[in-house]
C-alpha positions as CSV (number, residue, x, y, z in Angstrom):
1,M,0.0,0.0,0.0
2,K,2.9,2.4,0.8
3,C,4.4,1.6,-2.6
4,L,1.1,2.7,-4.3
5,L,1.0,5.9,-2.3
6,V,4.6,6.7,-3.3
7,I,3.9,6.0,-7.0
8,F,0.8,8.2,-6.8
9,L,2.7,11.1,-5.1
10,V,5.4,10.9,-7.7
11,F,2.8,11.1,-10.5
12,V,1.1,14.0,-8.9
13,V,4.3,15.9,-8.4
14,S,5.6,15.2,-11.9
15,S,2.3,15.7,-13.8
16,P,2.6,19.6,-14.0
17,C,5.9,18.9,-15.9
18,L,4.0,16.9,-18.5
19,S,2.3,20.0,-19.8
20,I,5.5,22.0,-20.2
21,P,6.4,22.4,-23.8
22,I,9.4,20.2,-24.8
23,R,12.3,21.8,-26.6
24,N,15.1,20.2,-28.5
25,K,18.8,21.0,-28.0
26,G,18.4,24.0,-30.3
27,G,15.6,25.4,-28.2
28,H,12.9,24.7,-30.8
29,R,9.6,23.4,-29.6
30,I,8.5,19.8,-30.1
31,F,4.9,19.0,-30.6
32,N,4.4,15.3,-29.8
33,V,1.2,13.9,-31.3
34,L,0.7,11.8,-28.1
35,N,0.3,15.1,-26.1
36,Y,-2.6,16.0,-28.3
37,G,-4.6,12.8,-27.6
38,A,-3.2,10.3,-30.2
39,S,-3.4,6.9,-28.7
40,G,-1.2,5.0,-31.2
41,N,-3.1,1.8,-30.5
42,G,-4.0,1.1,-34.1
43,Q,-7.7,1.1,-33.3
44,T,-8.6,4.7,-32.4
45,D,-8.7,7.4,-35.1
46,D,-5.8,9.7,-34.3
47,T,-6.4,12.1,-37.1
48,H,-7.7,14.9,-34.8
49,A,-4.7,14.7,-32.6
50,F,-2.3,14.9,-35.5
51,M,-4.1,17.9,-36.9
52,E,-4.1,19.7,-33.5
53,A,-0.4,19.1,-33.1
54,W,0.2,20.4,-36.6
55,Y,-1.9,23.5,-36.1
56,E,0.1,24.4,-33.0
57,A,3.4,23.6,-34.6
58,C,2.4,25.6,-37.6
59,G,1.4,28.5,-35.4
60,E,4.8,28.6,-33.6
61,S,6.6,31.8,-34.6
62,K,9.9,31.2,-32.8
63,G,12.6,28.9,-34.2
64,T,11.8,25.7,-36.2
65,P,9.1,23.7,-34.5
66,T,9.0,19.9,-34.8
67,L,6.0,17.7,-35.2
68,L,7.0,14.4,-33.4
69,I,5.5,11.1,-34.4
70,P,7.0,8.5,-31.9
71,I,8.0,5.1,-33.2
72,G,6.7,1.9,-31.6
73,K,3.1,3.0,-32.0
74,T,0.5,2.3,-34.7
75,F,-1.5,5.4,-35.7
76,K,-4.8,5.2,-37.5
77,L,-5.4,8.2,-39.7
78,Q,-7.8,9.5,-42.2
79,P,-6.3,11.3,-45.2
80,V,-4.8,14.5,-43.9
81,S,-3.0,17.5,-45.5
82,F,-0.4,19.4,-43.4
83,E,-0.8,22.8,-45.0
84,G,0.1,26.4,-44.1
85,P,0.8,29.2,-44.3
86,C,2.8,28.7,-41.1
87,K,4.3,31.4,-38.9
88,S,7.6,29.7,-38.9
89,H,9.7,29.5,-42.1
90,S,9.7,25.7,-41.8
91,V,8.2,23.0,-39.7
92,H,10.1,19.7,-39.2
93,V,8.2,16.4,-39.1
94,K,10.2,13.7,-37.2
95,V,9.3,10.0,-36.9
96,S,11.6,9.0,-34.0
97,E,11.9,8.1,-30.3
98,L,11.3,10.9,-27.9
99,G,14.5,10.3,-26.1
100,L,16.5,11.6,-29.1
101,F,15.1,15.1,-28.5
102,I,15.5,15.6,-24.8
């Protein structure tokens, strides 16, 4: 029981950190589709989460934002178009592990 309490407290203390924007080594923001509700379970339609992450990345005016699509997941999508105009001169799309960016 004490172990569950400790795990719960660690989660509560760290959860505000989960909403802090992630930045790569160059200081550019990373927009992980998982943070926008994508499940990556291969069953749920993740189109809305991808589009929300894209709109935020496209609206970023500082640096070169990155739309991150983590590996190891299966995303179910409808046909989508990632279109601008964007505030940034370019937006990177990365399919990779999150650990490579932190």
